[in-house]
C-alpha positions as CSV (number, residue, x, y, z in Angstrom):
1,X,55.0,-63.5,-29.5
2,X,55.8,-66.8,-27.7
3,X,54.1,-69.0,-25.1
4,X,56.3,-67.8,-22.2
5,X,55.2,-64.2,-22.8
6,X,51.6,-65.2,-23.3
7,X,51.5,-67.2,-20.0
8,X,53.4,-64.6,-18.0
9,X,51.3,-61.7,-19.2
10,X,47.8,-63.4,-19.3
11,X,47.5,-62.4,-22.9
12,X,44.5,-64.7,-23.6
13,X,42.5,-63.2,-20.7
14,X,43.5,-59.7,-21.6
15,X,42.6,-60.3,-25.3
16,X,39.1,-61.3,-24.3
17,X,38.9,-58.2,-22.0
18,X,40.1,-56.0,-24.9
19,X,43.0,-54.8,-22.7
20,X,46.0,-55.5,-25.1
21,X,48.0,-52.7,-26.6
22,X,47.7,-52.4,-30.4
23,X,51.0,-54.1,-30.9
24,X,50.2,-57.0,-28.5
25,X,46.9,-57.4,-30.2
26,X,48.4,-57.6,-33.6
27,X,51.1,-60.1,-32.5
28,X,48.7,-62.3,-30.6
29,X,46.2,-62.4,-33.5
30,X,49.0,-63.4,-35.9
31,X,50.1,-66.1,-33.5
32,X,46.7,-67.7,-32.8
33,X,46.0,-68.2,-36.5
34,X,48.6,-70.9,-36.6
35,X,48.8,-72.1,-32.9
36,X,46.1,-74.6,-31.9
37,X,47.5,-74.5,-28.3
38,X,46.8,-70.8,-28.0
39,X,43.4,-71.2,-29.6
40,X,42.6,-73.7,-26.9
41,X,44.0,-71.3,-24.2
42,X,41.7,-68.6,-25.6
43,X,38.7,-70.9,-25.5
44,X,39.6,-71.9,-21.9
45,X,40.0,-68.3,-20.8
46,X,36.6,-67.4,-22.3
47,X,35.0,-70.4,-20.5
48,X,36.6,-69.3,-17.2
49,X,35.4,-65.8,-17.5
50,X,31.9,-67.0,-18.3
51,X,31.9,-69.3,-15.2
52,X,33.0,-66.3,-13.1
53,X,29.9,-64.5,-14.3
54,X,31.8,-62.1,-16.6
55,X,29.6,-62.3,-19.7
56,X,31.3,-61.2,-22.8
57,X,29.7,-59.5,-25.7
58,X,28.3,-61.8,-28.4
59,X,31.1,-60.9,-30.9
60,X,33.8,-61.6,-28.3
61,X,32.2,-65.1,-27.7
62,X,32.7,-65.9,-31.3
63,X,36.4,-64.9,-31.5
64,X,37.6,-68.0,-29.6
65,X,35.6,-70.4,-31.7
66,X,36.6,-68.9,-35.0
67,X,40.3,-69.4,-34.3
68,X,39.8,-73.1,-33.5
69,X,38.6,-73.8,-37.0
70,X,41.6,-73.8,-39.4
71,X,40.5,-73.6,-43.1
72,X,43.3,-75.9,-44.3
73,X,42.3,-78.6,-41.7
74,X,38.7,-78.4,-42.7
75,X,39.5,-78.7,-46.4
76,X,41.9,-81.6,-45.8
77,X,39.2,-83.4,-43.8
78,X,36.7,-82.9,-46.6
79,X,39.1,-84.2,-49.3
80,X,39.8,-87.3,-47.1
81,X,36.2,-87.9,-46.6
82,X,35.4,-87.5,-50.3
83,X,38.2,-90.0,-51.2
84,X,37.1,-92.6,-48.6
85,X,33.9,-93.5,-50.2
86,X,35.3,-94.3,-53.7
87,X,38.2,-96.2,-52.1
88,X,35.8,-98.2,-50.0
89,X,33.7,-99.0,-53.1
90,X,36.7,-100.1,-55.0
91,X,37.9,-102.4,-52.2
92,X,34.4,-103.8,-51.9
93,X,34.3,-104.6,-55.6
94,X,37.7,-106.2,-55.5
95,X,36.9,-108.3,-52.4
96,X,33.5,-109.4,-53.8
97,X,35.0,-110.5,-57.1
98,X,37.3,-112.9,-55.3
């Protein structure tokens, strides 16, 4: 599934409304796992529907938020944060010795 198809067929909106065929559903869910842009589109579609008064079920509200958090990115941020403190301490020790 590509962005042209997603835009032309309002896939994000139809996904939230549970109106995708089983094949479209499978392809879109595979696509949004690795595509931040489509995760953002899904969140925007959810916000638009909420503003229009179309309240989604609680489990549907969570879907858009879940795809925005990529496990690899979270792990990478934690590793960088864990390394930042010892590096800062080492630099402080080197600077203060001078």
